[in-house]
N, C-alpha and C positions, 0 to 999 in steps of 0.2 A: 737119369743117366748116372752111373756110379762115379764118384769122385776119385781122382788119382790120389795115391797115398801122400805124395808131396803136397798137393793142394789141400788135402784134409788136414795135414799137420800144420800147414800155414794158417788155415782158418782157425784151428784149435788154438794156436799161439796168439792170434789176434783177439779171439774171444776171451781167452784167459787173461791177457793183458788188460782188456777193457774191464773185466770183472775185478781187477785189482784196484781200480780207481777209487771207488766209493769206500771200501773197507779201509784202505790206507788213509785216506783223508779223514774219514770219520773217527777212527781210533786215534789218529795223531791229534785231531782237534780236541778230543777229550782231555789230553794232557795240556793243551794250550788254553783251555777255558779260563783258568785263573788269571792268565796274562791278558786275555781279551777283556775279562771282567774289570781288571785294573785299568787298562787303557781307556775304556769307555765309561768307567764308573757306573756299572750296571748292577742291579740287585739280583738276588738269588733266583727269583721267579723268571725274570727276563732272560737270564743266562741259558736256561733250558731251551729257549726258542731258536738259538743259533743252530743246533743240530735238528730240532724238530721241524722247523720251517722247510728244510730241504727234504726230509723224509715225507712230510705231508704232501708236497707238490709231486714228488716221485710216485707216491701211492695213488693219488687221484688221477694222474694222467697216464699211468702205465697201461691200463686196459684199453682206453681210447686210442693210444698210440699203437698198440698191437693190432687193433682193428684197422687202423689207417695203414699199417704196414702190410696187412693182408690184401688191401686194395691197390696200393701203389708200389709195393715191393719192400721186403725187409731190409735189403742192402741200403736202399735209398734212405729209409727212416733211420737206420743205424748210423749212417754217415752224417746226416744232418743233426742227429742227437749229439754226436761227438763235437761238431762245430759249435753248437749252443753251449755245451758243457765247458768247452775251452774258453769261450767268450766271457761267460758269467763267473767262472772260477777265477779268471784274472781280475775281473772287476771286484770280486770279493776280497782279493788281496789288497786292493787300493781303496777299499771302503773307508769313508771318513767319519761314519757314525754307526752305532749299532743298528739303527733302523735300516740304513742302506745295506749293511751287511746281511741282515735277515732277508731283505728283498732280493738281493743278488743270490743268496742261497736258495730261496724259493724258485727263482728263475732257472738256476743251474739244475734244479731238480727236474724241470721239464725236459732238459737235455738228457738227464739220466733215465727218465721214463722212456724216452725214445730208444736209448741204448739197451736197457734191460728188458724192455717189452719185446725185443727182437733177438737178443743174443742167444738165449737157450734154444729158441726156435731155429735159428741159423745152424747152431751146433747139431741139433737133432736131425735136421735135414741133410747135413753133410756127412755125418758119422754113420757107418754101418751098424745095424741092429745089435750084432754080437759084441760091439765095442762101446756101446753107449754108456754102460755103467762105469767103465774105465775112464772114458772121456769126461763124464760128469765128475768123477772122482778127482781127476787132474784139475778140472776147473774149480772144484770146491777147495782143493789143496792150495791153489793159487790165491783164492780169496782169503784163506786163513793165514797163509804166509804173509799176505799184505796186512792182515790184521796184526800179525806178530811184529812186522816191521814198523807199523804205524806208531805205536807208543814209544818204541826205542828211537826211531829216526825223528819222530815228531818232538820228542823231548829234547833231542840235540838241536834240531832246527830252531825250535822255540827259544832255547836257552842262548844260542849263539847268533842267530840271524833274525829272530822275531817270528811271531805266529804267522805273519803274512807269507813267509817263505813256504809254508805248507801248501798254500793255494798255488803258488808259482810252480812248485815241483809237480803237483797233481795235474796242472794244465800242460806241463811239458810231457808228462807220460801220455796224456790224452792226445797230444799232437802226434806222437810216435804211433799210437793206435790208429789214428786217422790215416796216416801215410800207409801203414800196413793194410788197413781195410780197403783202401783204394786199389791196391795191387793184388791182394790175396783173395778177396771175395769177389768173384766174377758174376755169380748167378744172383738174380733179384728175388726169386721165390715169392710170387704173388698168386692170388686166386685167379683162375682163368675167367670165371663168370663175373658179369657186371654186378656191382653192388652200390648201394647208396649208404653214405655215412649217417649213422644214427645220432643226430645232433641232440634231440630231446633226451634220449637215454643217457648220453654222455653228460649233459648238464645235470640231470637228476642224480646220476652216480657221483659226480664231483661235489654237488651240494650236500648230499646225504653223508658221504664219507668225511667231508670236511667238518660238518657239524658234529659228527660222532667223535672224531679225533680231537678237535679243538675243545669240545665240551668236556671230554675226559680229562684234558690237561689242566682245566681250571676248576675241577672239583676241589673242595665241596661247595663252591660258590653256587648260588641259586641259578645263575645264568648257565652254569655247567650242566645242571640237571635239565634245564629247558632245552639247551642245544642237543643233549643226548636224546631226549624224547623226540625232538623235531627230526634229528638225523635218522632215527629208527623208522619213523613214519614215512620219511622221504624214501628210504631204502625199500620199504614195503611197497610203496607206490611204484618205485623203479622196477621191482620184481614183477609186479602185475603188468606193467607196461611192456617189459622186455619179452614176456611170454607171448605177446600178440604180434611181435615184430618178425618180419621175414629175414631181415639182416640186423639182428640185435648187436649192440656194442658188447654186451656180456651175455653169452649163451647160457641162460638159466637152466635149460633142459639138460645140458651136459653136466652142469654142476650138481643138480639135484637128482638126476636119474643115474649118474655114474657114482656108485657108492665108494669105490676105491679112490677116485679123483677127489670126491668131497671130503673124505676123512683124512687123506694124506695132505690136502690143502689146509684143513683145520688143524692138524697136528703141527704143520709148519708155522701157522699163525700163533699157536700157543707156545711153541718152542721159542720163537723170537720175542714174544711178549714176556716170557719168563727169564730170558737171558741177556737181552741187549743192555739193560740198565746196570748190569754188573760192573762193567768197565767204567761207566760214568760215575757211579757211586763210589767205587773203590779209588778212582783217580782223585776225587775230592777228599776221601778219607786219608789216603796216603800223603797228600800234600798239606791239608789243613789240620788234620788230627795228629799225624805222625811226623809232620815237618819235613818230608822228603822233597828233593828237587824234582822237576819234571823228568829229568833223565833217569834218576833212581827209581821213581814211581813207574816209569815205562819199562825198566828192566824187570820189575816184578810182574807187571801186567802182561808182558810178552810171553810168559810161559804158557798161558791158556791158549793163545793163538797158535803157538808152535805145535802144541799137542793136537789141536784141532786140524792143522794142516797135515801132519804126519798120518794121523788116524783116518781122516776122511779119504785120503788117497787109497789106503788099503781097503777101507770099507766099500769104496766105489767098485773096485775090482771084485771084491767078495760078493757084492750084491748081484753080479752077473751069474754067480754059481750057487748061491743059497738064498734062503728066504730073506728078502729085503725088509719085509714087515717085521720079522723077528729082530733084525739088526736095529731098525729105527726105534722099536719099542724098548729094546735093551738100552740104547743110547739115552732115551728120554728118562728112563729109570735111574741111570747113573747121574744125570744132571740133577734130578730131584734130591739125591743123597748129598751132592755137593752144595746145593742151595740151602739145605737144612744146616749144614756145617757153617755156612756164611752167616746165618742168623745169630750165631754165638760169638762172632768176632767182637772183641773189646778194644779199649784204648791202648792196651799194652800186649795184645796178642802177638806171639812170636811170628816173625815174618815167614819162617819155614812152614808154619801151619797154614798161613794164607796161601803160600805158593803151592802147597800140597792140595788144597781145596781147588785152586785154579787149574791145576793139572788134572784133577778128577773131572771137573766140569768140562774142560777142553777135550778130554778123552770121550766123555759121553756125547758131546756135541759132534765130534768127528764120526763116531759110530752112527749117529742119527742122520746127519745131513745128506750125504751122497745116496744112501739107499732110499731115503724118503723122496728125494728128487727123482731118482730112477723110477720109483713107483708112480709118482705123479705124472711124469712126462710119458711113460710107457702105457698109461691107462687110457689114453685118447688116440683117436685116429690121426693120420698125418695132416689132414686139413685143419685139425684143431691144435697143432703145435704152437702156433702164435698165441692163441688164447690160453693154452696151458702154461706157456712160458711167462706171459704177462700175469696170469693168476698167481703163479708161484712167486713172482717178484712182488706183486701187490700184497700177498700174505706176509712176505718178509718185511716189507716197509710198514704196513699197517701194524704188524706185531711189534716192530721196533718203535713206532710212534706211540703205541699203547704202553710199551715198557717205559719209555721216557715219560709218558703221562703219569704212570704210577709213581715214578721217582719225583716228578715235579709236584704231584699232589702231596706226597709225604713231606717234601721240603717246604711247600707252601703252608701246610698245617703247622709245622713245628718251627720253621725259621721265618717265614713271611717274606716281606719285601726289603729286608735289610741286606747289606752287602755280606758276601761270604768273608769270613776271617777265622783265625784260630779261636776267637772269643766265643764263637757259636759251636764249638766242637761237640759239646754235650748234645745239643739239639740235632746236629748232623748225625751223630751216632744213632739216636732214636729214629730219625727219618730213614737212615740206611737199613736199620733192622726191620722197620715196617715194610719197606720195599722188598726185602728178601723174603719175608714171611708171605706176602701176597704172591710173589713169584713162585714160591714153593708150592702153594696151593694150586696155582695155575698149572704147574708141571704135572700134577696128578691127573688132571683132565687130559693133558697131552699124552700121557702114558696110555690112557683108554683109547683116545683117537687113533694112535699109532697101531694099537693092537687089533683094531677092527678094519684097518686099511689093508686087507689081504687080497692081492690079485688072484684071480682064478688060475 
């Protein structure tokens, strides 16, 4: 049944507002990390686990939650995800130790997995075919405006009301989303046929992905290589097992037999792997090396997200009219050029040069994101919207986790387990440069993946 325009707009508003939660809190927390480090007296290696624990749980639960949503209804899973997110985000704000903060962040990630495993599927089900690119562009623009607001507002909140206020504001936004979802989203959108939940496949998936992500973050330790090898073996076993299942938690056949879906998913994974650590490393650089306050560092970092927001809205509309594959490939190529520029940042680089590079990367990301999402979601049949939505979200979160893993690995190699301070600014500069070089190389592979993800 076609949706009324008013109800479609209401659903779009709710989904966009829900999409703003994670980017706002994540980018705001990057500016607050030095304060959290100081309050809990934690070392450089442990600091990275505050954002990584959240991304890890969201990544490993997103696919199972999407499958559960197909069985019991996307609306129901979306709403319960918001409730969990609100609860554990508030608890994160009152955490009394770094261990409890990391645990609460992990648990709030489960709520996020339920939200983001269903949101794009709800949007695709409610929006007419000819308007999908525009809707996805609006949704992407909301994400990037939230990313833009995060560093600026996060810097102000941290400086005047403490880092805890970031969690309280995020929980308040989620509460408004919950109220909106209860009134705006009427349909439940679930599969008509009876299905059984793939428990064994879900466990194998969670174990394999966790081992890979955690192993990557503790490289070059021997345990890191062991966990990586174990994770790969478990994922191979998972793939073999899923091929034999009638109701698999992860539809391997769709992933491997649909070339467009496979390569657009891979390009999204590489894109986030190459870009997510930028704001994390630059926030440390601007505060520890250049001596800026959280507010001033946020004002510099905000330009990338503003450019991403403006351009992604335009590229989303454009992808309804011209080659989305060309746009996504062009965007990835521009990001590569910007990353190369970041590799040459020094301790006295002019701030205008840094801002120009962030504008360039933001432009490239905006050109890439909406068209790539349009390709990915439009490459599958309607019954696979939930799976495609969760896969896109998982690729994003796994990519972000791997990106943080690259940053944490370079920090661990050059700084180790000592506390961050201005005294280690030389080591921080080297670790930042290593991170950006690795990300630049990754981006080249992303250019190739985007170029071959061409819908017929």
